[in-house]
N, C-alpha and C positions, 0 to 999 in steps of 0.2 A: 050638324057638321063633323067633319072630320080633323084628325088630328094629324099635323106633319112626322113625318120621319122618315128620314132616311140613310143612306146605308152606304160607307166608301172603303174601299180596300186601295194601300198605298204600294204595293207590290212593286209598279213600274214608274211612281212617285216622284218627282224633286218635291223638298218642304215649298217653294216659293208656289210653284203650281198646285201644289194640294190646297195649301189656304186660301186662295185665290178661288180655286172650286167651292169649298167652306163656303167662303164669305160671299159669294155667288148666289149662293141657295138660301143663303141668309140665315144660316147653321148659330143657334147660340150656346151647345152644349155637345160635344162630344162624346161619348162614353165608348168607351175602350173596352173592347170585349173577347181582350187576347188572354190566354191563361194566363203567359209570361212576357209585361210589358217590356220584355228587352227587343232590342233589335241591329241589325247589323248593316241596317240600314241608316244615315248620319242622319240625327234629325225625328225618330221614330221611336227612338227608347222613351219609357215614362215619361223623365225627368226634364228629357228638349223637350218633345210633343208638349210636355203641359205650358213648357215657356217660350214655344213657337208660339202656338196657339195665344196666350196671354196677348201677345204684339197683336192681334185682329181682333180683340173683345172676347175671345170664346173659353168660354170654362169646359174645361177639362177631368171627365168623371171616369175610373177606372173600376170598373163591375170582374174584379177574377173568375168570381163566383159562375159566371155566363160563358168563360171559355175552354176549350175542348181541351177534352183530359188528353193527357200526353198518346193513349193509344187511336184518338181521333184523330192527333196530329199530325201521327204518324201515315195513317191512312192518308189525310189528305195529299201529303207529300208523292204518295204512292199513285196519285190519281187516284185511289177505291173510294168513289162517292157515298155508296151504299155505306159502305162499313166505316164513314165518320157518320153518315144521315146515323147509322142504329146506336152506334154508341154518344154522340151527342144526347140523342134523343133519352135515351138510360141517363145519364149525367140531368139531362134537364130534368127529369123526375127527382133527384134529388131534393132537400129540403133548402140547402145553402143556392143552392139554382133560381129555386121559384121565391126566395126571399131576394134575391138581387133580381128577378124581371120583375118584384113588386116594386121595389125602388124606382127600375127604369121605368113602370108605369105612371108612378109619383108625380116623375118626369114629366113625363108626355101629358099627362092629364092637368097639370099645372099648365100649359100652354107652350112650353118650353121648345123650340126648335132643333130638336135633337137627331144626331147622326152616330152612328154607327159602329164600327171602325173595326178591323180587323188589315190581315196582310193580305190577300185573295183578291185578287183583282175583280174578277167574278163573280158576281156574287153568286150564283146560281153553282159553284162549286165550293163556298164558304157555309162555313157553321152560322152568321148573320142575317139566313135567308129562313134558317130554322127559330131562330130566336124571334124573328119579327112573325113569322107564322106563329108562333105559343103568343105572341100579341096579340094578333089577330083577334081572336075571339073575346076580348076584353075589351077591346074601341074599335070605331070606326077609327082606320086611318088609310093617308095619302102617306102613299110609300115611293120615296122618288131612290133608284137606285145610281148615285153616283159616279160619273168617270173622269178620271187626272187624264187628262192631255198632256202627253209626254214631252220631255222637254223640259 
C-alpha cells in the first residue's frame, strides 16, 4: 500500500484558499521545507503559518535542513532549474539533510497525511520535487501536487 504525500506552493495563494486546499486533501501535517521560513506574503511566515494551520487542525513542522541553500534559491529566482537541481542534490547528500529526510520518512511511515510546502507554485520548478524523488526509494508513495486556486 502506498503512503500519502502531497506538495504545495503558496506563491499565488491567499491564506483561506491555501487552508481550504489542505483541508480538502485531508492533510494533517504540513512540513515546511524552506531554508528560511519567512515570507513577504502575509500569513505564510513560520509563526503565522503555524497559527493559521492550527485553526483547521493541521500540525506544522519546519525541516529547515531540507531547504535550498542560498545559491540554489538564487538559481531558482533566475529560472535556472538545472543549477537549482545541482545545488540542492549536493545539499541533500549532507548529514543534516539526510537526518531531516529520515525525520520526514518517520512521519510518513507513521501514517501521517503529509504535505511538503515551499513558495514556488509549480512543483517541477521547485526543490520539493527533488525531496519527493529522494523519498521514493524508501517507501511506495502516492504523491499529489496540490494547486491552490487563485482568489
